[in-house]
Backbone as CSV, one residue per row, in Angstrom:
resi,resn,N_x,N_y,N_z,CA_x,CA_y,CA_z,C_x,C_y,C_z
1,MET,18.110,48.525,15.331,17.489,47.582,14.404,15.984,47.519,14.667
2,ASP,15.195,47.806,13.620,13.748,47.924,13.803,13.118,46.647,14.347
3,GLU,13.543,45.525,13.809,12.927,44.265,14.196,13.431,43.752,15.538
4,GLU,14.579,44.255,15.988,15.156,43.794,17.246,15.323,42.280,17.246
5,VAL,16.014,41.781,16.251,16.265,40.349,16.126,17.733,40.078,16.436
6,LYS,17.957,39.183,17.389,19.322,38.819,17.770,19.416,37.309,17.866
7,LEU,20.526,36.777,17.405,20.756,35.333,17.478,21.984,35.060,18.333
8,LEU,21.776,34.288,19.399,22.883,33.797,20.195,23.310,32.465,19.603
9,GLY,24.537,32.380,19.125,24.988,31.157,18.479,26.488,31.054,18.465
10,SER,26.990,30.262,17.539,28.428,30.093,17.356,28.682,29.690,15.916
11,TRP,29.737,30.221,15.327,30.066,29.860,13.951,30.432,28.379,13.855
12,LEU,30.779,27.778,14.981,31.183,26.374,15.014,30.007,25.405,15.110
13,SER,28.819,25.902,15.325,27.669,25.043,15.587,26.766,24.883,14.362
14,PRO,26.544,23.651,13.897,25.591,23.454,12.800,24.162,23.804,13.199
15,MET,23.828,23.645,14.489,22.488,24.002,14.952,22.270,25.510,14.860
16,SER,23.292,26.243,15.246,23.243,27.696,15.134,23.161,28.122,13.665
17,ARG,23.928,27.424,12.819,23.950,27.777,11.401,22.594,27.544,10.745
18,ARG,21.855,26.539,11.202,20.508,26.320,10.685,19.672,27.594,10.783
19,VAL,19.728,28.212,11.944,18.909,29.399,12.182,19.414,30.576,11.350
20,GLU,20.733,30.716,11.249,21.294,31.770,10.398,20.788,31.613,8.968
21,VAL,20.826,30.401,8.449,20.365,30.141,7.090,18.884,30.484,6.952
22,GLY,18.077,30.055,7.932,16.652,30.356,7.887,16.381,31.845,7.851
23,LEU,17.065,32.602,8.683,16.888,34.053,8.713,17.302,34.690,7.384
24,LYS,18.407,34.223,6.829,18.899,34.805,5.578,17.992,34.453,4.405
25,LEU,17.486,33.217,4.376,16.578,32.838,3.297,15.257,33.601,3.370
26,LYS,14.895,34.027,4.578,13.677,34.829,4.736,13.946,36.321,4.558
27,GLY,15.234,36.686,4.445,15.579,38.100,4.262,15.456,38.928,5.522
28,VAL,15.642,38.295,6.691,15.499,38.991,7.972,16.867,39.490,8.441
29,SER,16.962,40.770,8.736,18.199,41.326,9.294,18.281,40.979,10.773
30,PHE,19.484,40.630,11.224,19.625,40.248,12.626,21.037,40.523,13.117
31,GLU,21.149,40.634,14.414,22.455,40.772,15.066,22.900,39.381,15.515
32,PHE,24.135,39.037,15.201,24.651,37.716,15.573,25.658,37.847,16.706
33,SER,25.402,37.135,17.786,26.324,37.108,18.926,27.042,35.764,18.922
34,ASP,28.305,35.783,18.529,29.101,34.562,18.389,29.692,34.197,19.742
35,LEU,29.118,33.193,20.392,29.500,32.839,21.755,30.433,31.630,21.779
36,ASP,31.335,31.615,22.719,32.184,30.455,22.981,31.463,29.594,24.014
37,VAL,30.799,28.539,23.540,29.916,27.769,24.428,30.384,26.340,24.659
38,PHE,31.470,25.945,24.041,31.839,24.534,24.081,32.590,24.135,25.343
39,PHE,33.207,25.083,25.985,33.912,24.773,27.225,33.450,25.652,28.379
40,SER,32.430,26.471,28.131,31.882,27.333,29.177,30.461,27.729,28.787
41,LYS,29.748,28.345,29.725,28.389,28.811,29.483,28.335,30.312,29.765
42,PRO,28.392,31.145,28.724,28.383,32.594,28.918,27.128,33.065,29.654
43,PRO,27.249,34.106,30.458,26.093,34.627,31.214,24.904,34.967,30.325
44,GLU,25.169,35.498,29.131,24.081,35.866,28.223,23.262,34.633,27.831
45,LEU,23.937,33.516,27.620,23.236,32.285,27.275,22.394,31.786,28.447
46,LEU,22.953,31.822,29.651,22.231,31.369,30.831,21.026,32.257,31.121
47,GLN,21.146,33.531,30.759,20.035,34.455,30.974,18.862,34.122,30.061
48,TYR,19.150,33.822,28.802,18.075,33.646,27.828,17.658,32.194,27.605
49,ASN,18.494,31.248,28.006,18.106,29.839,27.906,18.539,29.100,29.173
50,PRO,17.899,29.428,30.299,18.302,28.821,31.576,17.901,27.349,31.690
51,VAL,17.007,26.872,30.832,16.539,25.489,30.921,17.570,24.533,30.328
52,HIS,17.857,24.696,29.032,18.788,23.781,28.363,20.227,24.297,28.324
53,LYS,20.372,25.621,28.477,21.712,26.232,28.491,22.478,25.935,27.199
54,LYS,21.760,25.950,26.058,22.369,25.630,24.777,22.021,26.693,23.743
55,ILE,22.889,26.803,22.750,22.582,27.587,21.558,21.927,26.652,20.538
56,PRO,21.193,27.248,19.594,20.939,28.666,19.368,19.759,29.172,20.198
57,VAL,19.758,30.497,20.376,18.618,31.176,20.979,18.320,32.391,20.111
58,LEU,17.091,32.496,19.642,16.656,33.674,18.897,15.961,34.613,19.861
59,ILE,16.354,35.874,19.850,15.714,36.881,20.701,15.004,37.874,19.785
60,HIS,13.690,37.917,19.883,12.885,38.791,19.033,12.064,39.711,19.922
61,HIS,12.317,41.008,19.801,11.671,41.989,20.674,11.886,41.642,22.149
62,GLY,13.074,41.152,22.465,13.433,40.865,23.848,12.962,39.520,24.364
63,LYS,12.209,38.764,23.536,11.680,37.467,23.968,12.506,36.342,23.349
64,PRO,13.016,35.416,24.175,13.872,34.340,23.651,13.080,33.119,23.177
65,ILE,13.563,32.503,22.106,13.037,31.232,21.610,14.223,30.301,21.447
66,ALA,14.143,29.095,22.025,15.242,28.135,21.969,14.872,26.934,21.105
67,GLU,15.897,26.126,20.777,15.786,24.911,19.972,15.642,25.264,18.489
68,SER,16.584,24.769,17.680,16.680,25.202,16.284,15.421,24.913,15.465
69,LEU,14.811,23.750,15.618,13.614,23.448,14.829,12.450,24.358,15.208
70,ILE,12.299,24.605,16.492,11.239,25.505,16.956,11.492,26.920,16.432
71,ILE,12.758,27.321,16.463,13.108,28.661,15.972,12.803,28.786,14.485
72,LEU,13.149,27.771,13.705,12.901,27.835,12.269,11.404,27.937,11.963
73,GLU,10.587,27.213,12.710,9.139,27.330,12.512,8.652,28.721,12.911
74,TYR,9.208,29.252,13.983,8.834,30.603,14.427,9.192,31.636,13.357
75,ILE,10.369,31.493,12.792,10.817,32.420,11.735,9.861,32.361,10.546
76,ASP,9.486,31.146,10.155,8.616,30.980,8.990,7.245,31.591,9.221
77,GLU,6.739,31.456,10.446,5.423,32.003,10.764,5.466,33.523,10.957
78,THR,6.518,34.011,11.582,6.611,35.439,11.885,6.841,36.265,10.633
79,TRP,7.675,35.763,9.736,7.963,36.478,8.495,7.397,35.678,7.319
80,ALA,6.111,35.371,7.422,5.460,34.489,6.452,5.480,35.054,5.035
81,ASP,5.474,36.367,4.907,5.405,36.995,3.589,6.760,37.387,3.038
82,SER,7.840,36.989,3.734,9.189,37.356,3.302,9.947,36.127,2.813
83,GLY,10.785,36.316,1.798,11.655,35.258,1.331,10.915,34.001,0.910
84,ILE,11.543,32.843,1.157,10.941,31.577,0.767,10.209,30.962,1.956
85,ARG,9.303,30.030,1.668,8.637,29.289,2.733,9.580,28.191,3.219
86,LEU,9.775,28.105,4.523,10.601,27.040,5.088,9.796,25.763,5.273
87,LEU,8.505,25.915,5.532,7.584,24.778,5.642,6.536,24.891,4.536
88,PRO,6.146,23.765,3.935,5.163,23.814,2.847,3.830,24.390,3.315
89,LYS,3.087,24.950,2.368,1.771,25.497,2.678,0.748,24.386,2.875
90,ASP,0.843,23.326,2.091,-0.096,22.213,2.188,0.045,21.517,3.544
91,PRO,-1.066,21.298,4.256,-0.996,20.716,5.607,-0.314,19.350,5.650
92,TYR,-0.607,18.489,4.672,0.019,17.171,4.667,1.523,17.274,4.438
93,GLU,1.913,18.065,3.448,3.334,18.231,3.158,4.054,18.895,4.335
94,ARG,3.375,19.803,5.007,3.960,20.444,6.184,4.178,19.428,7.303
95,ALA,3.201,18.534,7.482,3.337,17.480,8.490,4.495,16.548,8.151
96,MET,4.651,16.212,6.865,5.758,15.346,6.449,7.109,16.020,6.672
97,ALA,7.171,17.329,6.425,8.421,18.057,6.662,8.781,18.023,8.144
98,ARG,7.792,18.212,8.987,8.035,18.146,10.437,8.474,16.746,10.848
99,PHE,7.839,15.730,10.243,8.194,14.346,10.563,9.656,14.067,10.247
100,TRP,10.100,14.410,9.028,11.471,14.112,8.628,12.487,14.990,9.346
101,ALA,12.110,16.209,9.661,13.010,17.072,10.446,13.231,16.477,11.829
102,LYS,12.157,15.996,12.449,12.274,15.394,13.782,13.008,14.058,13.720
103,PHE,12.732,13.265,12.679,13.438,11.990,12.527,14.937,12.227,12.425
104,PHE,15.333,13.195,11.628,16.764,13.457,11.465,17.385,13.902,12.783
105,ASP,16.723,14.792,13.485,17.276,15.263,14.752,17.311,14.162,15.806
106,ASP,16.298,13.324,15.835,16.229,12.270,16.844,17.150,11.093,16.534
107,LYS,17.274,10.752,15.247,17.944,9.504,14.875,19.286,9.674,14.164
108,CYS,19.532,10.832,13.587,20.726,10.995,12.755,21.734,12.015,13.278
109,SER,21.252,13.114,13.784,22.129,14.244,14.058,23.248,13.915,15.053
110,LEU,22.886,13.477,16.256,23.899,13.167,17.262,24.732,11.941,16.896
111,PRO,24.134,10.825,16.449,24.960,9.687,16.048,25.946,10.020,14.931
112,LEU,25.509,10.833,13.981,26.386,11.248,12.893,27.608,11.976,13.433
113,TRP,27.384,12.854,14.381,28.478,13.624,14.989,29.334,12.741,15.879
114,MET,28.689,11.933,16.716,29.422,11.103,17.665,30.254,10.022,16.972
115,SER,29.823,9.563,15.816,30.582,8.540,15.112,31.968,9.028,14.707
116,CYS,32.132,10.347,14.665,33.440,10.919,14.323,34.343,11.094,15.543
117,TRP,33.771,11.014,16.734,34.552,11.398,17.925,34.560,10.322,19.005
118,THR,34.235,9.093,18.639,34.308,7.987,19.586,35.258,6.928,19.048
119,GLU,35.495,5.896,19.839,36.418,4.835,19.435,35.861,3.476,19.842
120,GLY,36.484,2.427,19.306,36.188,1.075,19.744,34.784,0.600,19.425
121,ASP,34.263,-0.257,20.308,32.947,-0.871,20.094,31.834,0.167,20.033
122,LYS,31.944,1.202,20.853,30.909,2.245,20.854,30.854,2.938,19.497
123,GLN,32.037,3.226,18.931,32.070,3.869,17.622,31.446,2.977,16.554
124,GLN,31.752,1.692,16.575,31.203,0.776,15.574,29.681,0.689,15.685
125,GLN,29.191,0.703,16.900,27.746,0.681,17.111,27.095,1.948,16.568
126,ILE,27.702,3.090,16.864,27.149,4.372,16.406,27.263,4.493,14.892
127,LEU,28.377,4.016,14.320,28.547,4.050,12.870,27.440,3.269,12.168
128,ALA,27.160,2.075,12.677,26.109,1.244,12.076,24.758,1.942,12.167
129,GLU,24.479,2.543,13.315,23.221,3.268,13.520,23.122,4.455,12.571
130,SER,24.216,5.205,12.451,24.222,6.389,11.593,23.964,6.016,10.137
131,LYS,24.673,4.994,9.654,24.531,4.600,8.257,23.113,4.124,7.942
132,LEU,22.534,3.360,8.866,21.175,2.853,8.667,20.155,3.986,8.612
133,ASN,20.269,4.930,9.540,19.301,6.030,9.591,19.480,7.000,8.431
134,LEU,20.716,7.181,7.967,20.937,8.020,6.793,20.337,7.378,5.547
135,THR,20.369,6.057,5.478,19.726,5.347,4.372,18.211,5.585,4.393
136,THR,17.641,5.617,5.590,16.215,5.926,5.722,15.924,7.334,5.223
137,MET,16.802,8.280,5.555,16.626,9.652,5.078,16.696,9.704,3.553
138,GLU,17.534,8.872,2.970,17.634,8.852,1.508,16.295,8.474,0.870
139,GLY,15.550,7.614,1.557,14.249,7.228,1.031,13.298,8.405,0.897
140,ALA,13.451,9.383,1.798,12.606,10.579,1.752,13.041,11.552,0.654
141,LEU,14.278,11.392,0.199,14.848,12.310,-0.796,14.805,11.752,-2.211
142,LYS,14.758,10.450,-2.334,14.886,9.792,-3.637,13.859,10.314,-4.645
143,GLY,14.361,10.664,-5.826,13.492,11.144,-6.890,13.122,12.610,-6.802
144,LYS,13.709,13.327,-5.835,13.378,14.737,-5.642,14.631,15.606,-5.758
145,LYS,14.420,16.863,-6.060,15.527,17.820,-6.054,15.879,18.193,-4.630
146,PHE,14.851,18.441,-3.820,15.020,18.729,-2.397,14.081,17.817,-1.615
147,PHE,14.233,17.786,-0.303,13.398,16.912,0.510,11.918,17.246,0.368
148,GLY,11.615,18.536,0.145,10.227,18.945,0.001,9.734,18.953,-1.432
149,GLY,10.597,18.578,-2.381,10.200,18.607,-3.786,11.117,19.496,-4.602
150,ASP,10.539,20.513,-5.240,11.321,21.379,-6.121,11.930,22.575,-5.406
151,GLU,11.475,22.865,-4.195,11.952,24.038,-3.471,12.661,23.620,-2.181
152,ILE,13.692,24.373,-1.836,14.412,24.110,-0.600,13.525,24.421,0.597
153,GLY,13.690,23.659,1.672,12.854,23.878,2.852,13.571,23.503,4.129
154,ILE,12.806,23.365,5.186,13.357,23.183,6.519,14.188,21.902,6.643
155,VAL,13.742,20.814,6.015,14.482,19.553,6.117,15.836,19.670,5.431
156,ASP,15.863,20.314,4.273,17.132,20.519,3.571,18.117,21.311,4.424
157,ILE,17.615,22.323,5.091,18.486,23.166,5.918,19.119,22.360,7.041
158,ILE,18.307,21.596,7.765,18.858,20.903,8.930,19.789,19.764,8.514
159,VAL,19.433,19.042,7.436,20.287,17.942,6.998,21.586,18.467,6.412
160,PHE,21.501,19.482,5.577,22.689,20.021,4.926,23.701,20.511,5.958
161,CYS,23.238,21.261,6.946,24.164,21.801,7.945,24.877,20.682,8.698
162,SER,24.142,19.674,9.136,24.749,18.572,9.892,25.710,17.756,9.033
163,VAL,25.313,17.442,7.809,26.167,16.629,6.937,27.413,17.401,6.532
164,TYR,27.274,18.697,6.282,28.430,19.534,5.941,29.487,19.454,7.039
165,TRP,29.055,19.601,8.288,29.980,19.512,9.432,30.570,18.104,9.538
166,ALA,29.722,17.087,9.405,30.167,15.705,9.591,31.155,15.275,8.515
167,GLU,30.935,15.701,7.282,31.858,15.339,6.210,33.257,15.870,6.481
168,ILE,33.341,17.072,7.025,34.649,17.646,7.344,35.271,16.940,8.542
169,ALA,34.469,16.664,9.561,34.973,15.982,10.752,35.463,14.582,10.408
170,GLN,34.730,13.857,9.576,35.144,12.499,9.248,36.441,12.492,8.440
171,GLU,36.672,13.539,7.667,37.934,13.659,6.945,39.099,13.874,7.910
172,VAL,38.850,14.656,8.951,39.897,14.941,9.937,40.272,13.691,10.719
173,VAL,39.283,12.927,11.159,39.543,11.791,12.052,39.675,10.459,11.312
174,GLY,39.419,10.443,9.992,39.594,9.226,9.226,38.485,8.205,9.389
175,VAL,37.279,8.676,9.626,36.113,7.803,9.766,35.244,7.938,8.519
176,ASN,34.682,6.832,8.070,33.870,6.849,6.867,32.408,6.608,7.225
177,VAL,31.678,7.693,7.397,30.256,7.599,7.745,29.393,7.761,6.506
178,ILE,29.678,8.795,5.758,28.901,9.134,4.564,29.792,8.941,3.345
179,ASN,29.351,8.156,2.383,30.128,8.004,1.151,29.187,7.698,-0.002
180,GLU,29.683,7.882,-1.222,28.837,7.729,-2.405,28.370,6.297,-2.616
181,GLU,29.149,5.328,-2.149,28.762,3.930,-2.319,27.555,3.577,-1.445
182,LYS,27.593,4.026,-0.180,26.529,3.692,0.759,25.344,4.658,0.666
183,HIS,25.621,5.916,0.348,24.573,6.941,0.349,24.643,7.780,-0.930
184,PRO,24.422,7.150,-2.097,24.564,7.876,-3.361,23.569,9.022,-3.523
185,VAL,22.349,8.835,-3.045,21.323,9.875,-3.196,21.679,11.098,-2.364
186,LEU,22.079,10.855,-1.125,22.429,11.958,-0.226,23.672,12.697,-0.708
187,CYS,24.679,11.960,-1.163,25.912,12.592,-1.644,25.656,13.407,-2.912
188,LYS,24.827,12.881,-3.802,24.475,13.616,-5.029,23.737,14.901,-4.673
189,TRP,22.801,14.813,-3.733,22.057,15.991,-3.288,22.983,17.033,-2.661
190,MET,23.918,16.589,-1.830,24.873,17.514,-1.217,25.680,18.245,-2.288
191,LYS,26.210,17.481,-3.249,27.042,18.081,-4.296,26.250,19.070,-5.141
192,GLU,25.047,18.673,-5.545,24.242,19.561,-6.386,23.815,20.818,-5.624
193,THR,23.546,20.667,-4.329,23.152,21.819,-3.522,24.323,22.772,-3.348
194,VAL,25.516,22.217,-3.134,26.712,23.055,-3.020,27.000,23.746,-4.350
195,ASP,26.971,22.977,-5.435,27.282,23.533,-6.749,26.305,24.623,-7.164
196,SER,25.058,24.512,-6.699,24.046,25.499,-7.064,24.146,26.765,-6.218
197,ASN,24.997,26.716,-5.186,25.186,27.847,-4.267,23.926,28.201,-3.491
198,VAL,22.965,27.281,-3.440,21.737,27.554,-2.695,22.052,27.740,-1.217
199,LEU,22.888,26.851,-0.678,23.263,26.950,0.732,24.757,27.191,0.943
200,LYS,25.556,26.961,-0.067,27.008,27.042,0.075,27.460,28.390,0.637
201,ASP,26.859,29.462,0.146,27.279,30.800,0.557,26.981,31.075,2.025
202,TYR,26.139,30.251,2.641,25.784,30.463,4.045,26.587,29.576,4.997
203,MET,27.486,28.746,4.453,28.288,27.858,5.278,29.640,28.492,5.619
204,PRO,30.214,28.153,6.780,31.561,28.629,7.082,32.549,28.000,6.107
205,PRO,33.674,28.660,5.814,34.648,28.074,4.886,35.084,26.684,5.335
206,ARG,35.119,25.758,4.398,35.493,24.379,4.706,36.873,24.310,5.374
207,GLU,37.819,25.108,4.850,39.180,25.085,5.370,39.233,25.562,6.826
208,LYS,38.377,26.519,7.163,38.354,27.041,8.524,37.855,25.992,9.508
209,LEU,36.791,25.280,9.138,36.277,24.216,9.995,37.274,23.064,10.097
210,PHE,37.886,22.707,8.973,38.862,21.621,8.967,40.023,21.932,9.916
211,CYS,40.540,23.134,9.841,41.658,23.532,10.709,41.255,23.502,12.180
212,HIS,40.026,23.928,12.465,39.570,23.915,13.863,39.462,22.481,14.372
213,PHE,38.846,21.604,13.600,38.715,20.210,14.023,40.084,19.544,14.165
214,GLN,40.994,19.867,13.248,42.327,19.293,13.303,43.069,19.748,14.553
215,THR,42.936,21.011,14.877,43.643,21.578,16.025,43.084,21.057,17.345
216,TYR,41.769,20.929,17.422,41.125,20.613,18.700,40.504,19.214,18.732
217,LYS,40.924,18.319,17.841,40.250,17.016,17.759,40.353,16.226,19.064
218,ASP,41.489,16.287,19.749,41.614,15.555,21.013,40.698,16.144,22.081
219,ALA,40.627,17.472,22.110,39.768,18.142,23.093,38.293,17.873,22.796
220,ILE,37.929,17.861,21.513,36.540,17.592,21.143,36.166,16.160,21.514
221,ALA,37.055,15.208,21.215,36.794,13.808,21.549,36.644,13.623,23.054
222,ALA,37.493,14.303,23.827,37.414,14.196,25.280,36.113,14.787,25.802
223,LEU,35.692,15.897,25.208,34.448,16.535,25.619,33.252,15.636,25.311
224,MET,33.241,15.025,24.120,32.155,14.129,23.739,32.100,12.910,24.659
225,THR,33.268,12.379,25.012,33.315,11.241,25.932,32.780,11.622,27.310
226,ALA,33.151,12.818,27.761,32.681,13.287,29.077,31.168,13.468,29.091
227,ARG,30.609,13.928,27.980,29.172,14.199,27.913,28.339,12.947,27.694
228,PHE,28.861,12.038,26.860,28.020,10.913,26.422,28.587,9.541,26.768
229,GLY,29.735,9.505,27.446,30.282,8.237,27.875,31.224,7.623,26.872
230,SER,31.958,6.611,27.326,32.911,5.915,26.480,32.368,4.543,26.120
231,ASN,33.264,3.611,25.785,32.844,2.275,25.339,31.952,1.585,26.361
């Protein structure tokens, strides 16, 4: 492969999928290494990301880049003349995209996921936090086709991947985090984005994710409790 682009990730990870989507929207060919990282740390991952020991990791010409948001910015800058722009050209709009991408990762991503895999008082606390922060995200989307305006961009990618996973997980465990009554703008955006096939073709089959969550829901809940604590 001329570009020597490799992605260490997992089909099960929305963070990994963000980078896959970014590469595909830019038209970059890459080798995908699908790692089992949820119950172990493969040597290849430890070699290229010894600090955080997490996926995704993009390897370009033998040099690793970690953290999905950093990787997406790297992709946009490295292949600036290919595919679509992931970050706006205008400096102010670019700053706003970075702001909302960071807000979602800091305030929404983990609580959204954890609200599906916790119980009791802790779950109720996380649910309230998730719903409030998702409402804030709706404010950034209201009146627009995409978070950046008329064109899909980095914020759409990160939010879509996380919400896609969370909607399936909440169906499996019977938790109501995202719904049309509480988040009409976000749900409408998700449906229109799926129907337009802008991102749908880059997502794993819904049935495949549902079956995985259904099969391993007890193990996933136990893992989340071990990592982040219980009530």
